[in-house]
PyMOL Python script that loads the backbone (N, CA, C, O; Angstrom):
from pymol import cmd

cmd.read_pdbstr("""\
ATOM      1  N   UNK A   1      -9.288 -30.761  -2.427  1.00  0.00           N
ATOM      2  CA  UNK A   1     -10.004 -29.548  -2.521  1.00  0.00           C
ATOM      3  C   UNK A   1     -10.644 -29.330  -3.728  1.00  0.00           C
ATOM      4  O   UNK A   1     -10.188 -29.684  -4.816  1.00  0.00           O
ATOM      5  N   UNK A   2     -11.706 -28.746  -3.554  1.00  0.00           N
ATOM      6  CA  UNK A   2     -12.346 -28.475  -4.883  1.00  0.00           C
ATOM      7  C   UNK A   2     -11.854 -27.101  -5.345  1.00  0.00           C
ATOM      8  O   UNK A   2     -11.198 -26.319  -4.656  1.00  0.00           O
ATOM      9  N   UNK A   3     -12.298 -26.897  -6.724  1.00  0.00           N
ATOM     10  CA  UNK A   3     -11.761 -25.695  -7.407  1.00  0.00           C
ATOM     11  C   UNK A   3     -12.333 -24.475  -6.573  1.00  0.00           C
ATOM     12  O   UNK A   3     -11.584 -23.541  -6.286  1.00  0.00           O
ATOM     13  N   UNK A   4     -13.660 -24.485  -6.185  1.00  0.00           N
ATOM     14  CA  UNK A   4     -14.268 -23.255  -5.565  1.00  0.00           C
ATOM     15  C   UNK A   4     -13.590 -23.131  -4.180  1.00  0.00           C
ATOM     16  O   UNK A   4     -13.387 -21.982  -3.788  1.00  0.00           O
ATOM     17  N   UNK A   5     -13.266 -24.010  -3.501  1.00  0.00           N
ATOM     18  CA  UNK A   5     -12.602 -23.900  -2.265  1.00  0.00           C
ATOM     19  C   UNK A   5     -11.160 -23.176  -2.672  1.00  0.00           C
ATOM     20  O   UNK A   5     -10.855 -22.137  -2.086  1.00  0.00           O
ATOM     21  N   UNK A   6     -10.455 -23.623  -3.477  1.00  0.00           N
ATOM     22  CA  UNK A   6      -9.278 -23.219  -3.672  1.00  0.00           C
ATOM     23  C   UNK A   6      -9.413 -21.526  -4.123  1.00  0.00           C
ATOM     24  O   UNK A   6      -8.667 -20.643  -3.699  1.00  0.00           O
ATOM     25  N   UNK A   7     -10.487 -21.342  -5.027  1.00  0.00           N
ATOM     26  CA  UNK A   7     -10.666 -19.992  -5.371  1.00  0.00           C
ATOM     27  C   UNK A   7     -11.035 -19.144  -4.177  1.00  0.00           C
ATOM     28  O   UNK A   7     -10.453 -18.063  -4.085  1.00  0.00           O
ATOM     29  N   UNK A   8     -11.863 -19.451  -3.303  1.00  0.00           N
ATOM     30  CA  UNK A   8     -12.175 -18.692  -2.123  1.00  0.00           C
ATOM     31  C   UNK A   8     -10.908 -18.421  -1.254  1.00  0.00           C
ATOM     32  O   UNK A   8     -10.661 -17.297  -0.816  1.00  0.00           O
ATOM     33  N   UNK A   9     -10.124 -19.501  -1.030  1.00  0.00           N
ATOM     34  CA  UNK A   9      -8.824 -19.325  -0.211  1.00  0.00           C
ATOM     35  C   UNK A   9      -7.808 -18.324  -1.101  1.00  0.00           C
ATOM     36  O   UNK A   9      -7.082 -17.546  -0.482  1.00  0.00           O
ATOM     37  N   UNK A  10      -7.779 -18.358  -2.374  1.00  0.00           N
ATOM     38  CA  UNK A  10      -6.992 -17.404  -3.153  1.00  0.00           C
ATOM     39  C   UNK A  10      -7.437 -16.006  -2.799  1.00  0.00           C
ATOM     40  O   UNK A  10      -6.629 -15.113  -2.544  1.00  0.00           O
ATOM     41  N   UNK A  11      -8.855 -15.828  -2.789  1.00  0.00           N
ATOM     42  CA  UNK A  11      -9.299 -14.455  -2.699  1.00  0.00           C
ATOM     43  C   UNK A  11      -9.054 -13.977  -1.200  1.00  0.00           C
ATOM     44  O   UNK A  11      -8.928 -12.767  -1.016  1.00  0.00           O
ATOM     45  N   UNK A  12      -8.976 -14.861  -0.099  1.00  0.00           N
ATOM     46  CA  UNK A  12      -8.898 -14.410   1.262  1.00  0.00           C
ATOM     47  C   UNK A  12      -7.541 -14.038   1.342  1.00  0.00           C
ATOM     48  O   UNK A  12      -7.257 -13.057   2.030  1.00  0.00           O
ATOM     49  N   UNK A  13      -6.521 -14.753   0.662  1.00  0.00           N
ATOM     50  CA  UNK A  13      -4.988 -14.439   0.878  1.00  0.00           C
ATOM     51  C   UNK A  13      -4.872 -13.159   0.105  1.00  0.00           C
ATOM     52  O   UNK A  13      -4.116 -12.316   0.588  1.00  0.00           O
ATOM     53  N   UNK A  14      -5.431 -12.898  -0.905  1.00  0.00           N
ATOM     54  CA  UNK A  14      -5.229 -11.679  -1.763  1.00  0.00           C
ATOM     55  C   UNK A  14      -5.722 -10.487  -0.931  1.00  0.00           C
ATOM     56  O   UNK A  14      -5.085  -9.434  -0.894  1.00  0.00           O
ATOM     57  N   UNK A  15      -6.922 -10.684  -0.233  1.00  0.00           N
ATOM     58  CA  UNK A  15      -7.432  -9.462   0.510  1.00  0.00           C
ATOM     59  C   UNK A  15      -6.450  -9.216   1.605  1.00  0.00           C
ATOM     60  O   UNK A  15      -6.113  -8.051   1.815  1.00  0.00           O
ATOM     61  N   UNK A  16      -5.911 -10.266   2.391  1.00  0.00           N
ATOM     62  CA  UNK A  16      -4.915 -10.098   3.393  1.00  0.00           C
ATOM     63  C   UNK A  16      -3.646  -9.219   3.068  1.00  0.00           C
ATOM     64  O   UNK A  16      -3.152  -8.329   3.760  1.00  0.00           O
ATOM     65  N   UNK A  17      -3.183  -9.770   1.644  1.00  0.00           N
ATOM     66  CA  UNK A  17      -1.989  -9.150   1.294  1.00  0.00           C
ATOM     67  C   UNK A  17      -2.259  -7.525   0.965  1.00  0.00           C
ATOM     68  O   UNK A  17      -1.483  -6.619   1.269  1.00  0.00           O
ATOM     69  N   UNK A  18      -3.422  -7.385   0.337  1.00  0.00           N
ATOM     70  CA  UNK A  18      -3.729  -6.037   0.101  1.00  0.00           C
ATOM     71  C   UNK A  18      -3.826  -5.140   1.381  1.00  0.00           C
ATOM     72  O   UNK A  18      -3.217  -4.076   1.492  1.00  0.00           O
ATOM     73  N   UNK A  19      -4.634  -5.661   2.318  1.00  0.00           N
ATOM     74  CA  UNK A  19      -4.659  -4.930   3.521  1.00  0.00           C
ATOM     75  C   UNK A  19      -3.456  -4.657   4.293  1.00  0.00           C
ATOM     76  O   UNK A  19      -3.284  -3.620   4.934  1.00  0.00           O
ATOM     77  N   UNK A  20      -2.542  -5.723   4.204  1.00  0.00           N
ATOM     78  CA  UNK A  20      -1.031  -5.467   4.839  1.00  0.00           C
ATOM     79  C   UNK A  20      -0.448  -4.471   4.023  1.00  0.00           C
ATOM     80  O   UNK A  20       0.012  -3.476   4.583  1.00  0.00           O
ATOM     81  N   UNK A  21      -0.388  -4.575   2.746  1.00  0.00           N
ATOM     82  CA  UNK A  21       0.328  -3.346   2.020  1.00  0.00           C
ATOM     83  C   UNK A  21      -0.334  -2.070   2.196  1.00  0.00           C
ATOM     84  O   UNK A  21       0.358  -1.053   2.261  1.00  0.00           O
ATOM     85  N   UNK A  22      -1.458  -2.015   2.270  1.00  0.00           N
ATOM     86  CA  UNK A  22      -2.091  -0.695   2.594  1.00  0.00           C
ATOM     87  C   UNK A  22      -1.740  -0.082   4.010  1.00  0.00           C
ATOM     88  O   UNK A  22      -1.515   1.118   4.164  1.00  0.00           O
ATOM     89  N   UNK A  23      -1.715  -0.959   4.967  1.00  0.00           N
ATOM     90  CA  UNK A  23      -1.255  -0.351   6.167  1.00  0.00           C
ATOM     91  C   UNK A  23       0.137  -0.003   6.271  1.00  0.00           C
ATOM     92  O   UNK A  23       0.551   0.961   6.914  1.00  0.00           O
ATOM     93  N   UNK A  24       0.947  -0.920   5.536  1.00  0.00           N
ATOM     94  CA  UNK A  24       2.405  -0.469   5.395  1.00  0.00           C
ATOM     95  C   UNK A  24       2.495   0.726   4.829  1.00  0.00           C
ATOM     96  O   UNK A  24       3.195   1.603   5.336  1.00  0.00           O
ATOM     97  N   UNK A  25       1.739   0.933   3.606  1.00  0.00           N
ATOM     98  CA  UNK A  25       1.921   2.393   2.883  1.00  0.00           C
ATOM     99  C   UNK A  25       1.335   3.477   3.823  1.00  0.00           C
ATOM    100  O   UNK A  25       1.908   4.565   3.774  1.00  0.00           O
ATOM    101  N   UNK A  26       0.404   3.371   4.575  1.00  0.00           N
ATOM    102  CA  UNK A  26      -0.034   4.272   5.602  1.00  0.00           C
ATOM    103  C   UNK A  26       0.982   4.678   6.521  1.00  0.00           C
ATOM    104  O   UNK A  26       1.150   5.868   6.786  1.00  0.00           O
ATOM    105  N   UNK A  27       1.714   3.705   7.057  1.00  0.00           N
ATOM    106  CA  UNK A  27       2.749   3.918   7.950  1.00  0.00           C
ATOM    107  C   UNK A  27       3.875   4.800   7.358  1.00  0.00           C
ATOM    108  O   UNK A  27       4.334   5.824   7.862  1.00  0.00           O
ATOM    109  N   UNK A  28       4.225   4.228   6.225  1.00  0.00           N
ATOM    110  CA  UNK A  28       5.387   5.007   5.474  1.00  0.00           C
ATOM    111  C   UNK A  28       5.049   6.349   5.082  1.00  0.00           C
ATOM    112  O   UNK A  28       5.889   7.249   5.076  1.00  0.00           O
ATOM    113  N   UNK A  29       3.703   6.533   4.713  1.00  0.00           N
ATOM    114  CA  UNK A  29       3.282   7.837   4.429  1.00  0.00           C
ATOM    115  C   UNK A  29       3.401   8.844   5.523  1.00  0.00           C
ATOM    116  O   UNK A  29       3.965   9.933   5.412  1.00  0.00           O
ATOM    117  N   UNK A  30       2.791   8.358   6.637  1.00  0.00           N
ATOM    118  CA  UNK A  30       2.995   9.136   7.963  1.00  0.00           C
ATOM    119  C   UNK A  30       4.363   9.473   8.364  1.00  0.00           C
ATOM    120  O   UNK A  30       4.642  10.553   8.883  1.00  0.00           O
ATOM    121  N   UNK A  31       5.313   8.442   8.096  1.00  0.00           N
ATOM    122  CA  UNK A  31       6.731   8.643   8.482  1.00  0.00           C
ATOM    123  C   UNK A  31       7.440   9.720   7.531  1.00  0.00           C
ATOM    124  O   UNK A  31       8.315  10.473   7.958  1.00  0.00           O
ATOM    125  N   UNK A  32       6.994   9.730   6.216  1.00  0.00           N
ATOM    126  CA  UNK A  32       7.509  10.718   5.317  1.00  0.00           C
ATOM    127  C   UNK A  32       6.999  12.073   5.689  1.00  0.00           C
ATOM    128  O   UNK A  32       7.698  13.086   5.701  1.00  0.00           O
ATOM    129  N   UNK A  33       5.548  12.008   6.035  1.00  0.00           N
ATOM    130  CA  UNK A  33       4.984  13.348   6.353  1.00  0.00           C
ATOM    131  C   UNK A  33       5.724  13.930   7.470  1.00  0.00           C
ATOM    132  O   UNK A  33       6.053  15.115   7.431  1.00  0.00           O
ATOM    133  N   UNK A  34       6.031  13.121   8.541  1.00  0.00           N
ATOM    134  CA  UNK A  34       6.893  13.624   9.692  1.00  0.00           C
ATOM    135  C   UNK A  34       8.133  14.262   9.068  1.00  0.00           C
ATOM    136  O   UNK A  34       8.357  15.467   9.182  1.00  0.00           O
ATOM    137  N   UNK A  35       8.889  13.471   8.441  1.00  0.00           N
ATOM    138  CA  UNK A  35      10.081  14.019   7.884  1.00  0.00           C
ATOM    139  C   UNK A  35      10.038  15.190   7.009  1.00  0.00           C
ATOM    140  O   UNK A  35      10.950  16.016   7.017  1.00  0.00           O
ATOM    141  N   UNK A  36       8.908  15.301   6.181  1.00  0.00           N
ATOM    142  CA  UNK A  36       8.614  16.424   5.395  1.00  0.00           C
ATOM    143  C   UNK A  36       8.500  17.692   6.313  1.00  0.00           C
ATOM    144  O   UNK A  36       8.860  18.784   5.875  1.00  0.00           O
ATOM    145  N   UNK A  37       8.081  17.575   7.376  1.00  0.00           N
ATOM    146  CA  UNK A  37       7.991  18.624   8.387  1.00  0.00           C
ATOM    147  C   UNK A  37       9.414  19.247   8.744  1.00  0.00           C
ATOM    148  O   UNK A  37       9.588  20.425   9.056  1.00  0.00           O
ATOM    149  N   UNK A  38      10.377  18.300   8.652  1.00  0.00           N
ATOM    150  CA  UNK A  38      11.736  18.760   9.018  1.00  0.00           C
ATOM    151  C   UNK A  38      12.378  19.288   7.931  1.00  0.00           C
ATOM    152  O   UNK A  38      13.601  19.348   8.062  1.00  0.00           O
ATOM    153  N   UNK A  39      11.921  19.696   6.878  1.00  0.00           N
ATOM    154  CA  UNK A  39      12.366  20.413   5.760  1.00  0.00           C
ATOM    155  C   UNK A  39      13.483  19.624   4.982  1.00  0.00           C
ATOM    156  O   UNK A  39      13.414  19.493   3.760  1.00  0.00           O
ATOM    157  N   UNK A  40      14.437  19.142   5.671  1.00  0.00           N
ATOM    158  CA  UNK A  40      15.687  18.774   4.836  1.00  0.00           C
ATOM    159  C   UNK A  40      15.262  17.342   3.999  1.00  0.00           C
ATOM    160  O   UNK A  40      15.914  16.942   3.034  1.00  0.00           O
ATOM    161  N   UNK A  41      14.337  16.804   4.411  1.00  0.00           N
ATOM    162  CA  UNK A  41      13.898  15.548   3.647  1.00  0.00           C
ATOM    163  C   UNK A  41      12.928  15.993   2.627  1.00  0.00           C
ATOM    164  O   UNK A  41      12.609  15.122   1.818  1.00  0.00           O
ATOM    165  N   UNK A  42      12.379  17.180   2.484  1.00  0.00           N
ATOM    166  CA  UNK A  42      11.206  17.623   1.591  1.00  0.00           C
ATOM    167  C   UNK A  42      11.331  17.093   0.269  1.00  0.00           C
ATOM    168  O   UNK A  42      10.355  16.528  -0.226  1.00  0.00           O
ATOM    169  N   UNK A  43      12.460  17.204  -0.406  1.00  0.00           N
ATOM    170  CA  UNK A  43      12.388  16.911  -1.868  1.00  0.00           C
ATOM    171  C   UNK A  43      12.436  15.360  -1.996  1.00  0.00           C
ATOM    172  O   UNK A  43      11.767  14.851  -2.895  1.00  0.00           O
ATOM    173  N   UNK A  44      13.160  14.582  -1.185  1.00  0.00           N
ATOM    174  CA  UNK A  44      13.204  13.121  -1.146  1.00  0.00           C
ATOM    175  C   UNK A  44      11.786  12.586  -0.846  1.00  0.00           C
ATOM    176  O   UNK A  44      11.223  11.802  -1.610  1.00  0.00           O
ATOM    177  N   UNK A  45      11.229  13.046   0.307  1.00  0.00           N
ATOM    178  CA  UNK A  45       9.954  12.479   0.535  1.00  0.00           C
ATOM    179  C   UNK A  45       8.854  12.844  -0.313  1.00  0.00           C
ATOM    180  O   UNK A  45       7.864  12.112  -0.315  1.00  0.00           O
ATOM    181  N   UNK A  46       8.888  13.953  -1.090  1.00  0.00           N
ATOM    182  CA  UNK A  46       7.816  14.111  -1.918  1.00  0.00           C
ATOM    183  C   UNK A  46       7.881  13.315  -3.100  1.00  0.00           C
ATOM    184  O   UNK A  46       6.801  12.967  -3.575  1.00  0.00           O
ATOM    185  N   UNK A  47       8.973  12.942  -3.692  1.00  0.00           N
ATOM    186  CA  UNK A  47       8.979  11.929  -4.755  1.00  0.00           C
ATOM    187  C   UNK A  47       8.599  10.616  -4.264  1.00  0.00           C
ATOM    188  O   UNK A  47       7.845   9.924  -4.947  1.00  0.00           O
ATOM    189  N   UNK A  48       9.079  10.169  -3.059  1.00  0.00           N
ATOM    190  CA  UNK A  48       8.790   8.877  -2.416  1.00  0.00           C
ATOM    191  C   UNK A  48       7.193   8.738  -2.160  1.00  0.00           C
ATOM    192  O   UNK A  48       6.615   7.661  -2.310  1.00  0.00           O
ATOM    193  N   UNK A  49       6.519   9.959  -1.748  1.00  0.00           N
ATOM    194  CA  UNK A  49       5.297  10.007  -1.512  1.00  0.00           C
ATOM    195  C   UNK A  49       4.485   9.878  -2.691  1.00  0.00           C
ATOM    196  O   UNK A  49       3.381   9.351  -2.553  1.00  0.00           O
ATOM    197  N   UNK A  50       4.853  10.279  -3.848  1.00  0.00           N
ATOM    198  CA  UNK A  50       4.217  10.142  -5.156  1.00  0.00           C
ATOM    199  C   UNK A  50       4.368   8.770  -5.652  1.00  0.00           C
ATOM    200  O   UNK A  50       3.437   8.293  -6.302  1.00  0.00           O
ATOM    201  N   UNK A  51       5.517   8.012  -5.411  1.00  0.00           N
ATOM    202  CA  UNK A  51       5.534   6.587  -5.696  1.00  0.00           C
ATOM    203  C   UNK A  51       4.594   5.888  -4.856  1.00  0.00           C
ATOM    204  O   UNK A  51       3.823   5.125  -5.438  1.00  0.00           O
ATOM    205  N   UNK A  52       4.494   6.008  -3.454  1.00  0.00           N
ATOM    206  CA  UNK A  52       3.466   5.467  -2.526  1.00  0.00           C
ATOM    207  C   UNK A  52       2.121   5.601  -3.044  1.00  0.00           C
ATOM    208  O   UNK A  52       1.361   4.634  -3.085  1.00  0.00           O
ATOM    209  N   UNK A  53       1.766   6.855  -3.476  1.00  0.00           N
ATOM    210  CA  UNK A  53       0.438   7.284  -3.951  1.00  0.00           C
ATOM    211  C   UNK A  53       0.070   6.437  -5.129  1.00  0.00           C
ATOM    212  O   UNK A  53      -0.990   5.814  -5.193  1.00  0.00           O
ATOM    213  N   UNK A  54       1.077   6.442  -6.146  1.00  0.00           N
ATOM    214  CA  UNK A  54       0.585   5.606  -7.289  1.00  0.00           C
ATOM    215  C   UNK A  54       0.598   4.140  -6.982  1.00  0.00           C
ATOM    216  O   UNK A  54      -0.165   3.397  -7.600  1.00  0.00           O
ATOM    217  N   UNK A  55       1.316   3.728  -6.179  1.00  0.00           N
ATOM    218  CA  UNK A  55       1.322   2.253  -5.698  1.00  0.00           C
ATOM    219  C   UNK A  55      -0.052   1.959  -4.909  1.00  0.00           C
ATOM    220  O   UNK A  55      -0.656   0.892  -5.016  1.00  0.00           O
ATOM    221  N   UNK A  56      -0.429   2.927  -4.183  1.00  0.00           N
ATOM    222  CA  UNK A  56      -1.585   2.701  -3.534  1.00  0.00           C
ATOM    223  C   UNK A  56      -2.935   2.731  -4.432  1.00  0.00           C
ATOM    224  O   UNK A  56      -3.926   2.017  -4.282  1.00  0.00           O
ATOM    225  N   UNK A  57      -2.734   3.671  -5.338  1.00  0.00           N
ATOM    226  CA  UNK A  57      -3.817   3.699  -6.414  1.00  0.00           C
ATOM    227  C   UNK A  57      -3.962   2.374  -7.130  1.00  0.00           C
ATOM    228  O   UNK A  57      -5.072   1.875  -7.318  1.00  0.00           O
ATOM    229  N   UNK A  58      -2.853   1.817  -7.521  1.00  0.00           N
ATOM    230  CA  UNK A  58      -2.863   0.458  -8.250  1.00  0.00           C
ATOM    231  C   UNK A  58      -3.408  -0.593  -7.375  1.00  0.00           C
ATOM    232  O   UNK A  58      -4.227  -1.391  -7.830  1.00  0.00           O
ATOM    233  N   UNK A  59      -3.023  -0.650  -6.179  1.00  0.00           N
ATOM    234  CA  UNK A  59      -3.659  -1.544  -5.195  1.00  0.00           C
ATOM    235  C   UNK A  59      -5.223  -1.403  -5.016  1.00  0.00           C
ATOM    236  O   UNK A  59      -5.894  -2.414  -4.807  1.00  0.00           O
ATOM    237  N   UNK A  60      -5.786  -0.195  -5.093  1.00  0.00           N
ATOM    238  CA  UNK A  60      -7.170  -0.060  -5.109  1.00  0.00           C
ATOM    239  C   UNK A  60      -7.730  -0.529  -6.341  1.00  0.00           C
ATOM    240  O   UNK A  60      -8.836  -1.067  -6.378  1.00  0.00           O
ATOM    241  N   UNK A  61      -6.965  -0.337  -7.413  1.00  0.00           N
ATOM    242  CA  UNK A  61      -7.682  -0.813  -8.552  1.00  0.00           C
ATOM    243  C   UNK A  61      -7.713  -2.400  -8.554  1.00  0.00           C
ATOM    244  O   UNK A  61      -8.691  -3.008  -8.987  1.00  0.00           O
ATOM    245  N   UNK A  62      -6.579  -3.044  -8.041  1.00  0.00           N
ATOM    246  CA  UNK A  62      -6.524  -4.507  -7.994  1.00  0.00           C
ATOM    247  C   UNK A  62      -7.576  -5.089  -7.051  1.00  0.00           C
ATOM    248  O   UNK A  62      -8.020  -6.222  -7.237  1.00  0.00           O
ATOM    249  N   UNK A  63      -7.972  -4.316  -6.043  1.00  0.00           N
ATOM    250  CA  UNK A  63      -9.005  -4.872  -5.084  1.00  0.00           C
ATOM    251  C   UNK A  63     -10.287  -5.041  -5.768  1.00  0.00           C
ATOM    252  O   UNK A  63     -11.040  -5.891  -5.292  1.00  0.00           O
ATOM    253  N   UNK A  64     -10.707  -4.333  -6.883  1.00  0.00           N
ATOM    254  CA  UNK A  64     -11.980  -4.424  -7.477  1.00  0.00           C
ATOM    255  C   UNK A  64     -12.203  -5.644  -8.164  1.00  0.00           C
ATOM    256  O   UNK A  64     -13.279  -5.848  -8.727  1.00  0.00           O
TER     257      UNK A  64
END
""", "prot")
cmd.dss("prot")
cmd.show_as("cartoon", "prot")
cmd.util.cbc("prot")
cmd.orient("prot")
């Protein structure tokens, strides 16, 4: 394989990983939003939502 082929393959894998992580984050975020409506999870889910928000921002930065 040439260097350019390896580089393109690496980009494709990187994109798939980011898309997979973003969909996982979206699912987790909606799950925590549901628990947040149930009030007893409010404090735990808000801190976890902040963590996932920051992780999502860093993933968007890596995408560029």
